[in-house]
ZAMARGU-4260 file (C-alpha; in steps of 0.2 Angstrom, whole numbers, plus 5000, padded with zeros to 4 digits):
<rodrens>
0) 4638/5046/5296 | 4640/5029/5303 | 4635/5026/5321 | 4648/5023/5334 | 4643/5005/5336
5) 4647/5002/5317 | 4664/5011/5319 | 4669/5001/5334 | 4664/4985/5325 | 4675/4991/5311
10) 4690/4995/5322 | 4688/4978/5331 | 4688/4969/5315 | 4704/4978/5309 | 4712/4974/5326
15) 4708/4956/5324 | 4715/4955/5307 | 4731/4964/5312 | 4733/4952/5327 | 4730/4937/5315
20) 4745/4942/5304 | 4760/4930/5307 | 4769/4915/5301 | 4758/4901/5295 | 4762/4883/5301
25) 4779/4876/5306 | 4794/4871/5295 | 4795/4852/5290 | 4812/4844/5291 | 4828/4850/5298
30) 4823/4868/5302 | 4808/4862/5312 | 4812/4872/5327 | 4813/4889/5318 | 4803/4903/5326
35) 4809/4918/5317 | 4802/4934/5326 | 4791/4924/5337 | 4777/4934/5345 | 4784/4951/5341
40) 4771/4963/5336 | 4769/4963/5317 | 4777/4979/5309 | 4773/4986/5291 | 4788/4995/5283
45) 4784/5010/5273 | 4798/5009/5261 | 4814/5001/5256 | 4824/5011/5269 | 4813/5005/5283
50) 4813/4987/5277 | 4832/4986/5276 | 4834/4994/5293 | 4822/4982/5301 | 4829/4966/5292
55) 4847/4971/5297 | 4845/4976/5315 | 4847/4965/5331 | 4829/4966/5336 | 4817/4951/5335
60) 4804/4956/5322 | 4789/4950/5312 | 4790/4961/5296 | 4774/4961/5285 | 4774/4967/5267
65) 4758/4973/5261 | 4752/4982/5245 | 4751/5000/5244 | 4732/5000/5241 | 4732/5017/5233
70) 4746/5016/5221 | 4746/4997/5217 | 4764/4998/5214 | 4778/4987/5220 | 4783/4997/5235
75) 4799/4987/5239 | 4808/4991/5223 | 4827/4993/5225 | 4831/4995/5207 | 4839/5012/5204
80) 4841/5015/5223 | 4860/5012/5223 | 4864/5018/5205 | 4871/5008/5191 | 4888/5002/5187
85) 4896/5001/5170 | 4912/4991/5168 | 4921/4977/5158 | 4912/4961/5159 | 4912/4947/5146
90) 4902/4937/5133 | 4905/4919/5139 | 4907/4905/5127 | 4890/4898/5132 | 4881/4913/5125
95) 4879/4907/5107 | 4864/4918/5105 | 4870/4936/5109 | 4856/4949/5108 | 4843/4935/5106
100) 4841/4927/5123 | 4858/4924/5129 | 4866/4929/5145 | 4882/4939/5147 | 4892/4940/5163
105) 4898/4953/5176 | 4917/4950/5180 | 4913/4945/5198 | 4929/4937/5207 | 4938/4938/5190
110) 4925/4925/5183 | 4928/4932/5165 | 4946/4930/5166 | 4950/4915/5176 | 4944/4902/5163
115) 4926/4900/5169 | 4919/4910/5155 | 4926/4897/5143 | 4937/4896/5128 | 4932/4910/5115
120) 4924/4922/5128 | 4926/4940/5123 | 4926/4956/5134 | 4912/4968/5133 | 4905/4983/5142
125) 4891/4979/5154 | 4879/4990/5164 | 4870/4983/5179 | 4860/4989/5194 | 4871/4990/5209
130) 4857/4985/5221 | 4855/4968/5214 | 4873/4962/5218 | 4873/4968/5236 | 4860/4958/5246
135) 4852/4963/5262 | 4861/4955/5277 | 4847/4948/5287 | 4849/4948/5306 | 4844/4934/5318
140) 4826/4931/5324 | 4816/4938/5310 | 4800/4934/5301 | 4797/4942/5284 | 4779/4938/5278
145) 4770/4944/5262 | 4751/4947/5262 | 4742/4939/5247 | 4752/4943/5232 | 4759/4959/5240
150) 4776/4953/5247 | 4787/4957/5232 | 4805/4962/5234 | 4811/4969/5217 | 4830/4971/5213
155) 4838/4964/5229 | 4841/4948/5237 | 4842/4942/5255 | 4858/4935/5264 | 4858/4926/5281
160) 4876/4923/5285 | 4890/4926/5298 | 4881/4918/5313 | 4863/4925/5309 | 4850/4912/5314
165) 4832/4909/5317 | 4825/4917/5301 | 4808/4914/5292 | 4804/4920/5274 | 4786/4916/5270
170) 4776/4921/5255 | 4789/4933/5247 | 4792/4935/5229 | 4810/4940/5225 | 4813/4945/5207
175) 4822/4955/5194 | 4840/4955/5200 | 4850/4959/5184 | 4843/4944/5175 | 4853/4948/5159
180) 4869/4945/5168 | 4878/4930/5176 | 4883/4936/5193 | 4869/4949/5192 | 4863/4944/5210
185) 4858/4929/5221 | 4840/4929/5228 | 4843/4920/5244 | 4860/4916/5252 | 4864/4906/5268
190) 4882/4905/5274 | 4887/4902/5292 | 4869/4902/5298 | 4857/4891/5307 | 4838/4888/5307
195) 4832/4896/5291 | 4815/4892/5284 | 4810/4898/5267 | 4792/4894/5263 | 4779/4898/5250
200) 4790/4910/5241 | 4793/4913/5223 | 4810/4917/5215 | 4810/4923/5197 | 4822/4933/5185
205) 4838/4931/5194 | 4855/4934/5187 | 4864/4921/5197 | 4858/4908/5210 | 4840/4907/5215
210) 4845/4899/5232 | 4863/4896/5237 | 4871/4889/5252 | 4889/4895/5253 | 4904/4885/5259
215) 4903/4891/5277 | 4891/4878/5286 | 4873/4882/5288 | 4866/4870/5301 | 4848/4868/5298
220) 4838/4874/5283 | 4821/4870/5275 | 4815/4875/5258 | 4796/4871/5257 | 4782/4874/5245
225) 4792/4887/5235 | 4791/4891/5216 | 4808/4892/5207 | 4802/4900/5191 | 4816/4899/5178
230) 4807/4907/5164 | 4818/4920/5156 | 4823/4930/5141 | 4842/4929/5146 | 4847/4911/5147
235) 4865/4904/5149 | 4859/4890/5138 | 4850/4900/5125 | 4833/4891/5128 | 4823/4902/5139
240) 4827/4892/5154 | 4837/4898/5169 | 4853/4888/5173 | 4858/4894/5190 | 4844/4887/5201
245) 4849/4879/5218 | 4867/4877/5224 | 4870/4868/5240 | 4889/4869/5243 | 4889/4871/5262
250) 4901/4861/5274 | 4890/4848/5283 | 4874/4858/5280 | 4857/4850/5284 | 4845/4855/5270
255) 4826/4849/5268 | 4818/4852/5252 | 4799/4848/5252 | 4785/4852/5240 | 4795/4864/5229
260) 4790/4868/5211 | 4805/4870/5200 | 4802/4874/5182 | 4810/4881/5166 | 4827/4878/5173
265) 4842/4869/5164 | 4854/4866/5178 | 4858/4866/5197 | 4840/4860/5201 | 4848/4857/5214
270) 4867/4855/5213 | 4874/4847/5229 | 4892/4847/5234 | 4903/4847/5249 | 4896/4837/5264
275) 4878/4843/5262 | 4865/4831/5269 | 4850/4834/5258 | 4832/4828/5263 | 4821/4829/5248
280) 4803/4825/5247 | 4790/4827/5234 | 4798/4841/5224 | 4793/4843/5206
</rodrens>
């Protein structure tokens, strides 16, 4: 049996580690004054229900994703949590390699029938995971932080919109949002937000946009040191490269992109529209 002295040392060590958990650094560029959850006590969600509740409520929070050391599984896996949908979608004209690396489409906003799918597109049945197309609506004053390689959110994206502000997403990997389908889900969306910092995150295997700034103005946004990994088995361009990468369409948005690694992509890296002011430094 360990002596009380050793037990106390162990407890103090653990307490010190817990106290040290928090956002690292400050945002470069336009979102420099983002503080997220600030000095709130770090909290560790036990499952996807608790994670969703904490992200969407109105309380300032520092939310920490850590690995389940016993199971070594992705704890925050939304796939299957909201069921699946089978409906009529389409095989767009761009999919010249069906069943061999191409990407079919969900008929979101009549995309398959309004001409966007291209001349020669055909209707097909599609089955997709419902969680992937309905992102988590993140509230204001949140920091969501991953520990090591543990901060993985599988099957669901994050949306900061409709007045939400002051959000930090750091060291999180968002992956596996119906990657076989165009309109299968967006990883991170901002629309009508302010002060959003996405840092040291990884985005992979996404059906639609890895990052999108919608048409509603998002005032100050920084993307720094992220990896946008377009490696895929379902490519809109039939070449193992993801097309729908970064789309900046906001009205008068201020966006900084610094030190991001964008690879295995074939388009929108980024695509900039509307009156967005893009400050881009050392992306590769």
